[in-house]
C-alpha positions as CSV (number, residue, x, y, z in Angstrom):
1,M,56.8,-15.4,-25.1
2,E,53.2,-17.0,-25.0
3,R,53.1,-20.4,-25.6
4,K,51.1,-20.0,-28.9
5,R,53.6,-17.6,-30.6
6,L,56.7,-20.2,-29.6
7,S,54.6,-22.6,-30.9
8,E,54.5,-21.6,-34.2
9,T,57.9,-20.3,-34.1
10,V,59.2,-23.3,-33.8
11,Q,56.5,-24.4,-36.3
12,A,57.6,-22.3,-38.7
13,F,61.7,-23.2,-38.5
14,V,60.2,-27.1,-38.3
15,E,58.8,-26.4,-42.0
16,A,61.7,-24.0,-43.1
17,T,64.4,-26.8,-42.4
18,K,61.9,-29.1,-44.2
19,E,61.3,-26.8,-47.6
20,V,64.8,-25.7,-47.8
21,C,66.6,-29.3,-48.0
22,L,63.9,-30.5,-50.4
23,Q,64.1,-27.7,-52.4
24,L,68.2,-27.2,-52.4
25,L,68.9,-31.1,-51.9
26,N,66.1,-32.9,-53.3
27,M,65.9,-34.3,-49.9
28,D,62.8,-35.3,-47.4
29,V,64.0,-35.1,-43.5
30,R,62.0,-35.9,-40.8
31,K,61.4,-34.7,-38.3
32,V,62.7,-37.6,-35.5
33,T,62.5,-35.6,-32.2
34,E,60.8,-32.5,-31.1
35,K,61.8,-31.3,-27.2
36,E,62.9,-28.8,-24.7
37,P,66.7,-28.9,-23.9
38,D,67.1,-30.6,-20.6
39,S,70.5,-28.2,-20.4
40,P,71.7,-24.9,-21.3
41,L,74.3,-27.1,-23.3
42,I,74.2,-27.3,-27.5
43,Q,76.2,-30.0,-28.6
44,F,77.1,-30.7,-32.7
45,D,79.9,-32.8,-34.5
46,G,80.5,-31.2,-37.8
47,A,79.3,-28.0,-38.8
48,A,76.9,-25.5,-37.0
49,V,75.7,-22.3,-37.6
50,I,73.8,-19.6,-35.4
51,I,71.8,-16.9,-36.0
52,G,70.4,-14.3,-34.3
53,F,66.9,-12.5,-35.0
54,S,65.2,-9.6,-33.6
55,G,62.2,-7.5,-33.2
56,G,58.8,-7.6,-31.3
57,F,60.9,-10.4,-29.9
58,S,64.6,-11.4,-30.4
59,G,66.4,-15.2,-30.3
60,R,68.6,-17.0,-32.2
61,L,68.4,-20.5,-34.3
62,F,71.3,-23.2,-33.6
63,L,71.6,-25.4,-37.0
64,G,74.0,-28.6,-36.6
65,V,74.7,-30.7,-39.6
66,P,77.0,-34.1,-40.2
67,K,80.4,-33.0,-41.8
68,T,79.3,-35.7,-44.6
69,F,76.0,-33.7,-45.4
70,L,78.5,-30.4,-45.4
71,S,79.8,-31.6,-48.3
72,A,76.7,-32.6,-50.4
73,L,74.7,-29.5,-49.7
74,Y,77.9,-27.4,-50.6
75,I,77.5,-29.7,-54.3
76,S,74.3,-29.0,-54.7
77,M,75.3,-25.1,-54.5
78,G,77.3,-25.7,-57.3
79,G,80.7,-26.2,-55.5
80,D,83.2,-29.5,-56.7
81,N,84.7,-32.1,-54.3
82,S,88.4,-30.0,-54.0
83,S,86.3,-27.5,-52.2
84,S,87.9,-26.0,-48.5
85,T,86.7,-25.7,-45.2
86,E,85.6,-22.0,-45.6
87,E,84.2,-22.6,-48.9
88,Q,82.0,-25.1,-47.2
89,L,81.5,-23.1,-44.3
90,L,80.1,-19.7,-46.2
91,A,77.5,-22.8,-47.8
92,M,76.4,-23.4,-44.2
93,N,76.0,-19.7,-43.7
94,E,73.5,-20.0,-46.7
95,F,71.7,-22.7,-45.6
96,G,71.7,-21.0,-42.8
97,N,70.1,-17.7,-43.9
98,L,68.0,-19.6,-45.8
99,I,66.0,-21.6,-43.3
100,A,65.9,-18.5,-40.9
101,G,64.6,-16.4,-43.9
102,H,61.8,-18.9,-44.6
103,A,61.0,-19.6,-41.1
104,L,60.9,-16.0,-40.1
105,T,58.7,-14.3,-43.2
106,R,56.5,-17.3,-41.9
107,V,56.3,-15.6,-37.8
108,N,56.0,-12.3,-39.6
109,N,53.3,-13.2,-42.3
110,R,51.4,-14.8,-38.3
111,F,52.3,-11.8,-36.4
112,P,51.8,-8.4,-37.7
113,G,54.3,-5.9,-36.3
114,V,56.8,-8.4,-34.9
115,N,59.1,-7.5,-37.3
116,V,61.7,-10.2,-36.8
117,R,65.3,-9.8,-39.0
118,P,68.1,-12.3,-38.6
119,A,71.9,-11.1,-38.0
120,P,74.1,-12.2,-39.7
121,P,75.3,-16.1,-39.6
122,S,78.7,-17.3,-37.8
123,S,79.8,-21.3,-38.9
124,F,81.9,-23.2,-37.0
125,W,83.6,-26.1,-37.8
126,G,84.5,-29.1,-35.3
127,E,84.1,-32.1,-33.8
128,Q,82.3,-32.4,-29.9
129,L,80.9,-28.3,-30.4
130,V,79.7,-26.9,-27.6
131,F,77.8,-23.7,-26.7
132,F,75.9,-22.3,-23.7
133,N,73.1,-21.0,-23.9
134,F,72.2,-18.4,-20.9
135,G,68.9,-17.3,-20.3
136,M,66.6,-18.1,-23.0
137,G,64.0,-21.2,-23.5
138,G,63.3,-23.0,-26.4
139,V,62.7,-26.2,-27.9
140,H,65.5,-28.5,-29.8
141,V,64.5,-30.5,-32.6
142,V,66.4,-33.5,-35.0
143,F,66.1,-34.6,-38.0
144,E,66.6,-37.4,-39.8
145,I,68.9,-37.7,-43.2
146,P,70.7,-40.0,-44.9
147,Q,74.0,-38.6,-44.0
148,G,72.8,-38.7,-40.2
149,N,70.5,-36.0,-38.5
150,I,69.9,-32.3,-38.6
151,E,69.6,-30.3,-35.5
152,I,68.3,-27.0,-34.8
153,N,67.8,-25.2,-31.5
154,I,65.5,-22.4,-31.3
155,L,65.4,-21.0,-28.5
156,L,63.5,-17.6,-27.7
157,K,63.8,-14.5,-25.7
158,E,60.5,-12.0,-25.6
159,D,62.1,-8.1,-25.6
160,Q,60.6,-5.6,-23.3
């Protein structure tokens, strides 16, 4: 993928993450780091959502949050303190969908004709979650929040 498109796509996900956190949780998040991953392994503690997307190029969003953030997220979406893990993971799916939707709308507006669309999300819960990324380049971004860190990995592969 050309460097400019990669950079602008990553920036769209960064801005979408900040925007969704502000709108949904009234929470300002601060980007701490942005770098190319040094390993094909992606690791999270807490909850993670994976959303694939395809069109003029394809890729995946890996989004990880601490469990304490997930509880706050669920409550901000109208839930209560007695929620089940399943209900909280549904909130995580929606959080990921909101970020991916905002970011991909920006990408589609910036690069007319790419028509990139998200796939349904899959969410996970646990300690030391490990995912293996094969054949896609990307960027790992860490945001600081009161409960710890939100981490996103934006992985892209240009379709032929």
